[in-house]
N, C-alpha and C positions, 0 to 999 in steps of 0.2 A: 293693781289700781287703786288711787286714792283719789279722793276728793275732798274739799275741805268749803262747806256752804256757810254762809253766814245766816243767823236765824236772829231777826229785829223784833224787839218787842218795843210798842208805840202806845200811846196813850189812847189813839183815835186811829185805827187801821184803815177805815173807810175812807177818811182824809189823805191819812198817809197815800193810800194805793192812788188815790186821784192826784197827788201833789207828784208822787214819782212818775207816773203816766204824763203828765202835763209839762214836767220840767226837766225829766231826764230821759224821757223817750221810753219808759221801760212799758213792757207788754206782759200783763197777766197771764202766765205760763200754767196757773192752776186756780181756779176760781176759789173764792172763799169759802171757807167751810163755817158755816154760822152756828153757834152754840145755842142751846135754847133760850139765853138770855139775850140773845141777837148781835152778842160780840162774835167779831171773828177769830175763830180759834186755829186757823192756817190758814196761808195762800202763799203764794209763790210766783216772783216776777222775774224779770230779767230784762239787762238791756245789751244787746248784740251778743246774746251768750252768756253774759255774765249775770249768775241767777242767785239769788238770795229768798229767803223765806220769811214770813212775818206774821204776827199775831197781836191782837190786844193784850193789854195786860192781865193778868191773872194771878191773884193774891194766893188762890190754893196751890198753884204750883210754884210759888215764887218766883213769878214772870214780872218783871218790872220796867216801864220805860225810863231811860237816862234822868238822872235828876238834873235838872234846869241849872242848879246852883254848883254843879260841878264839873269839872274838865270830864272830857271822853276817854274811857278806857279802851277804847277801840277806834281806828280809823279805816275806813273802807275806802281801799284803792280803787277808782275805775278807771280805765283806759279807754278814752275816747278819740275819734277822728279827730276833733276840732276843740281842743281846751277852751280858747277862745269865746265859740260859740255856745260850748256847754255853760261857761261861766256867765254868759250873759242872760241865758234861760233862768239861771238862779237868782241873780239878781233883779231880772224883770218879774220874779214871783217873790220878791219883798225880803231876800234873804242879802244880807251884808257878806263879802267874802273875807277871810280870815286872812289870804295870802293870795296875791295874782290877779289875773293871770302872768307868768312873768317865765322867763326861760330859768332853767334848773340844771345848767350844763350837760353832762352826758346824759342826765333823766328826761330832758328835752322841755316842755310846757307844762305849766303846772299850776292849778288852782285850790283852795282850799276852803271849805265852808262847813258849818254844822246846820242841817236841815232843821226845818220847823218841828221835828220829832227829838232833836236832842242828839242826832247821830252825826258824827264826823267824817265827811267825803274827803278825798284827795283826787281830784282831777287829773288825769295826765295824758298827754299825747308825746309818744317816745321820741327822741330825736332820730333823724332818718340817717 
């Protein structure tokens, strides 16, 4: 068995948790582990079974959030039931889409955005 789970680093994990819950409909499946200084050392979220881990920045571990002045090194692909509805939620929460929602041939319906924490997301409703 194999599994690949993204582990995101953000500058404000509490705000990111709130945003992912409100905008993507994420569920916190592992409550935040708080460090002595109050930062989130680890938490886990998921959307319809698609899971990711997340923490605040930790210089001591060499873990940093994406730099705002650079392009994203990784894109997170999230399959959703309704790409247009998911994209509308993103826009309603102040994020500009980089692409879509649009039909993308055999891939189905797609939209792309960068969340307020610097991570790039690709929303997709597969063609039926």
